[in-house]
C-alpha positions in Angstrom: -62.5 3.7 31.6 -59.3 4.9 28.5 -59.0 7.9 31.2 -55.2 9.1 30.3 -54.4 6.6 27.2 -52.9 7.7 24.5 -54.5 8.2 21.7 -51.8 10.1 19.1 -47.9 11.2 19.0 -46.5 13.5 16.2 -43.0 14.3 16.4 -40.7 16.6 14.1 -37.0 16.3 14.5 -34.6 19.2 12.9 -31.2 18.3 12.4 -30.7 21.1 10.7 -28.9 24.7 12.2 -30.4 27.7 12.2 -30.1 31.8 13.8 -31.5 34.9 14.5 -30.9 38.0 15.7 -34.6 39.0 15.8 -35.9 41.1 19.2 -39.5 39.8 18.8 -40.7 37.3 17.8 -40.4 35.3 15.2 -41.2 31.3 14.3 -38.3 28.6 14.2 -38.3 27.3 10.8 -39.0 23.3 11.0 -40.9 23.0 14.5 -44.4 23.4 13.1 -46.3 20.0 14.1 -50.6 19.8 13.2 -53.2 17.2 15.0 -56.5 16.9 15.1 -57.7 16.4 18.9 -59.9 14.6 20.5 -62.7 16.3 22.0 -61.9 16.3 26.4 -58.4 15.6 25.3 -55.2 17.4 26.9 -51.7 17.9 24.6 -48.9 16.6 25.5 -46.0 19.5 24.1 -42.5 18.1 24.9 -39.5 20.0 23.2 -35.7 19.5 23.6 -32.6 21.2 22.3 -29.3 22.5 21.8 -28.1 26.0 21.2 -25.5 29.0 21.3 -24.9 31.9 21.7 -22.8 35.3 19.9 -21.7 36.5 23.0 -23.1 38.0 26.3 -27.5 37.0 24.8 -30.5 35.7 26.2 -33.0 33.5 24.4 -36.2 33.0 25.1 -39.5 30.9 23.2 -42.8 30.2 23.7 -45.5 28.2 22.1 -48.0 28.2 19.9 -51.2 27.4 19.6 -53.7 28.3 16.3 -57.2 26.8 16.3 -59.6 27.6 13.5 -57.2 31.2 13.3 -57.2 31.9 16.8 -53.2 32.9 17.9 -53.0 30.8 22.1 -49.6 31.6 23.6 -48.8 28.7 25.5 -47.7 28.5 29.4 -46.5 32.3 29.2 -45.4 34.5 32.1 -48.0 36.4 34.0 -45.5 38.9 34.1 -43.7 40.4 31.3 -39.8 40.6 31.4 -36.8 41.5 29.1 -38.1 43.6 26.5 -41.9 43.8 28.0 -42.4 39.9 26.6 -44.2 37.2 28.3 -42.1 34.3 27.0 -42.7 30.7 28.2 -38.7 29.6 29.2 -36.3 31.5 28.7 -32.7 31.0 28.8 -29.7 33.2 29.3 -25.9 33.3 28.8 -23.6 35.4 30.6 -19.9 35.1 29.5 -18.5 37.2 26.0 -16.0 33.7 24.7 -19.3 31.7 23.1 -16.6 29.8 21.1 -17.7 26.2 21.0 -19.7 26.0 23.6 -23.5 24.5 23.6 -26.0 24.6 26.0 -29.1 21.4 26.3 -32.3 22.5 27.3 -35.9 21.2 27.4 -38.9 21.6 28.8 -43.0 20.3 28.4 -46.0 21.5 29.2 -49.8 20.2 29.2 -52.1 22.1 27.8 -55.1 20.4 29.2 -57.4 23.5 27.0 -57.3 21.8 23.4 -60.5 22.1 22.5 -60.3 19.7 20.1 -63.7 18.1 18.7 -62.3 14.9 16.9 -62.0 17.0 13.3 -60.2 20.4 13.6 -57.2 20.2 12.6 -55.0 22.9 15.5 -51.2 23.7 14.5 -48.8 23.7 17.5 -45.4 26.3 17.0 -42.6 27.2 18.2 -41.4 30.4 18.2 -38.0 32.4 19.6 -36.4 35.1 20.2 -33.1 37.1 21.0 -32.4 40.0 23.7 -28.9 40.7 22.0 -26.8 39.0 19.7 -27.3 36.2 17.7 -28.8 32.5 19.1 -28.0 30.1 17.2 -30.3 26.6 17.0 -28.1 22.9 16.7 -24.4 24.9 16.7 -22.1 26.9 18.6 -21.5 30.5 17.6 -19.0 29.9 15.2 -20.7 27.0 13.3 -17.6 24.7 14.7 -19.4 22.1 16.5 -22.9 21.1 14.6 -22.5 17.9 14.6 -22.7 17.7 19.0 -25.6 19.2 19.0 -28.0 16.5 17.9 -31.5 16.6 16.9 -34.4 19.8 18.2 -37.3 17.5 18.9 -40.9 18.5 19.1 -43.1 16.4 20.2 -46.2 16.4 20.7 -48.9 13.4 22.7 -52.3 13.3 23.1 -53.9 11.8 25.8 -57.9 10.9 25.9 -59.3 12.4 29.3 
């Protein structure tokens, strides 16, 4: 059988930096991928990133799937957390002095109910929010050590059912 066979891989490596002060979810610029999955396939979503913050702050990320105009948030908590929002992943920086500090994190999620049909494009993207202050993707709070961040990689791998 072909069960578990890799059908396609799509990836984006974001090497520039960006930031947000938004306490509501906003798209992470450059972290969007489109695929056209087959019927009954599954999609493994992976994201590895490096971030910094201005002082004590928390940052949250959620996975978004858009198919035929319908938006679905994947792997979010059943119970709303800070700001009454449901997150896929959250981290918190508790120290006031964030000078030259960067945090490497990553997560993965298996989308088992993709709903592919072999001809409909599906968009996956990541959104983020900040509890307070500013969070940065790919750099520290001063911007002085962004060269140590490496790339922030978002990858989709489609597997046959």
